[in-house]
N, C-alpha and C positions, 0 to 999 in steps of 0.2 A: 567466729566462735563455733566450736564443734558441739553438736547436740549430744544429748545423753546416750542415745543409741550408738552413735558413731564412736564415742569414747569407750563404750562397753566392748564394741567389736575390736577396737585397737588393743584394749587390755587383754582380750582373749587371744589375739594373734601373738602379742608379746609373751604371754604366759606359755603358749604352745611352743614358741621358739625356744624359750628358756628350758622347758621340759625336754625338748629334743636335744638341745646342747648338753644338758645334764646327763641324759641317757647315753649320748656318744662318749662323754667324758668317762662315765662309769665303765662302759664297754672297753675303752682303750686302757683303762687302769687295770682291768682284770685280765686282759689278753697278753700277759707277760709270757713269753715262750718258756715252757717247762724244760727242766734239765732231763736229759736222757742218760741213763746210768749203765755202766759195765757192758754186758753182752747186748743190750738194747742200743747202745751208742755206737752204731756201726759206722765204719769208714771204708770207702772204696779204695783209699790210698794205703791206710795202715791195715792191710789185709794180706794174709799169707801168700795168696796167689799173685797179688800185684807186686809185693816186695820181692818175691822170688825171681821176678823178671830182671832184677838188678844183678843177679848172679853173684860172682865172687866179690863184686863191689860192696855188697851188703850181706855178709854171711848169715847162716841160719841162726847162730846164737844171738845175733843182734835183732833178727826178726822176732825171736821169742820174747825179747825184752819189750817190744812195742805192740804186740798183738794179743788179743784176748784168748785165753786157754780154751781148748775144746771142752765139751761137756764131760767127757771121760776124765780129762785132767782135773777138772774142778772136783768131780766126784772122788777122785783118788787122793788129791793133795790138799783140798780145802779143810781147814781145821778151825777150832775155836781159839781165839787169841785172848790172852789176858788183857782186860780193859786198859791196864797201865801201858801195855805195849802199843795199843791203838792211840792212846794219848801221845806217846813218844813219837809215833809215826806222824801224827798231825803236827806236832811241833816242828819236825824236820820239813814237812811240806810247807808250813807257814814261814819258815826261814827262807825257802827258795822260790816260792810262788807268790805273786802279788795277791794281796788280801781280796781284791775285787774279782779275781779269777777263781778263787776257791769257793765253790757253791756251798750253801748251807746243807748240812746233812752228809757231807763227804765222809765223815768219820763212821757213819752207819753203813756206808757202801764199800768200805775197805774189805778186801778179801785176803785172809791169811792163807798163804800157800806154803806148806812145809816141804823142805827139800825139793824145791821146784825151780828157783831162780838162777839165772846165769849172769855173771859179771864179766866173764871173759869166755874164751872157747872152752867147751865142756871138758875137752881132753886136758886142759891146764888147771881145772878146778879139783880141789880135794874132794868135794861133794857138791851137790846142788844146794843152794842157799835158801834159808827161810826168808820169804819176802811178803810184803803187803803189795797188792796190786789194786788198781781202780782205773776206771775210764769214765769220762763224762763228755757229753756234747753240749756245749754252751756257745751259741753263735758268737763269732763266726768259726769257732774252732772245735775240733775233737781233741781232747787232751788225755793222754794215757800215762799213768805213773807206775813205777816200780820202785819201792823203797826196800833196800836190803840193809844189813847191818853196817855196810861200809860205804854205800853210795845211794844216790837217788837218780833215777832215769826218768826224764820227762820228755815225752814225744808229743809234738803238736802238729796238727795238719788243718789246713783250710781246704775243704773239699772242692772249692772252685778251681784249684790248681791241678786237678786231675788231668785235664786235657790242655792245660795252658801253664806248664811249669815255668818257674822263674829262672831266667838265664843267669842273673847276677846272684849267685849263691850267698856271697857275703852280705849283700843288702837284705836278702830274705832272713838270714839268721839274725841280723841286727834288729830288723823289724819285729820278728817273733819274740826275740829275747826281751826287747823293750816292752812289748805288750803283755808278756806272760810272767817273766821272771821278776823277782823282787828287785827293788831299787838298788840294793847293795851289789847285785850280780850284773847289773846293766853294763854291757860292754861299751867301750869308747872306740869307735871305728878308726880313729886316728892314733890310737895308743901304740907305742912300741912294744907293749906287752900283749898285743893281739896278733896272732899269726894265722895265715891261711895256707892250707895245703890242698892240692887237688890230686885225686887218684882216678885212673881210668882202668877198669877191669871189665872184660867181656863187653867192650864198647859202651860201657855205662860209666858216667862220671859222678863221683861223690866228692864233695868238698868237706874238709875238716877244718873247723875254725876253733882255735884254742886261745883263751885269754886268761890272764891273771886278774883277780879281783883288785881293782885299783887301790882300794882302801887298806889292803894288806901288804902292799908293795912299798919297800923302802930302798933307797940307793945308798951304798957306802963304798967309797973308793972305786966307783965305776961298776960295782956289782949290784945285781938285783937280789934283794933279800926279802924274805917273807916275815912279816910281823906275826908271830905265833898267837899272841894274845888277841889281835884283831881277827885272825883267821878262826880261832875258836869261838869268838863272839858271833861272827857271821855264819859259821858252820862249814866254811870251805875256803880255799885259797884260789881255786881255778874252776873254769867251766870248759868242757869240750863239747862242741856241737858238730853234728854231721847232717848233711842235706843232699838231696838229689834234685832240689828245686821244687819239690812237691810237699815234702814233710821235713821237719827239723827234729832231731833227737839230741837232747842235752844230757850229758853224763856229768854228774856233780859229785865228786868224792867228798865224804864227810871228814871234817877235822874236829877232834875233841881233845879235851885236856887229858894229860896223862903221858905215860912213857911211849905209847903208840900214837903216832900222829893220825893214822887211819885205823879205825876199828877192825877187829877180826871179822872177815866176811862169813866165817863158818860157825859163828856162835849159834847154838841151837836155841832159838828164841821160843819156839812154839811146842806145845805138847801134841800128842797124837789124838786128842779128843776131837771128834768130828763135830761139825757145826750143823 
């Protein structure tokens, strides 16, 4: 039999342990890594100087799509967007990116850039496009988005690959696509509708992986056809990815209802009102 004093000591010990465990639990619950946004979400890989090392394998217009603008560009091109346009942009991002990858408050971080975006070489564009851009760092990725009237570019990088790039480019694209893109856009690595191309420029290799969205593909008389209704519902019919083994850039063309399958990229969406 334990005497009263011993029982009291044991009770105090158990209570102390309980308080300690509770304290640890509270600390762990509150130490959720915070999201870093836009110019604060820096990347050593998705950086102008680093990407320029790829030379002709990754031209400057593509670099602009995945890097944060300079302070002078922000000052010159940033404008106030109609809230309805912000909602529309978020709807497109929600179509193409997994819900769990879209951080709360992203709509407040979208930056409207008037006559700034590129969807192809600048010399081939009618003018620079009105685009929303945003960047966020959410472990283990830094994710950069550019939403134009006609497409969405999503660039993803895991900083651990800076000094240890992946050799199997296809495998990296499949991994990142499965982790970041919505379920409807998930590629099937064994599908006949997935194609891999490799390009070497200036001794730098870039792989381009293109796939048709499986749920929009139909076969008729041996031909591959696109189900327009399904493509409109999903928002696209295909995804094109590029990688050097360190970052992955997804280019997703929009598909909407109407006479034009792809929206006009030069729609002037934004006013000139500064934010």
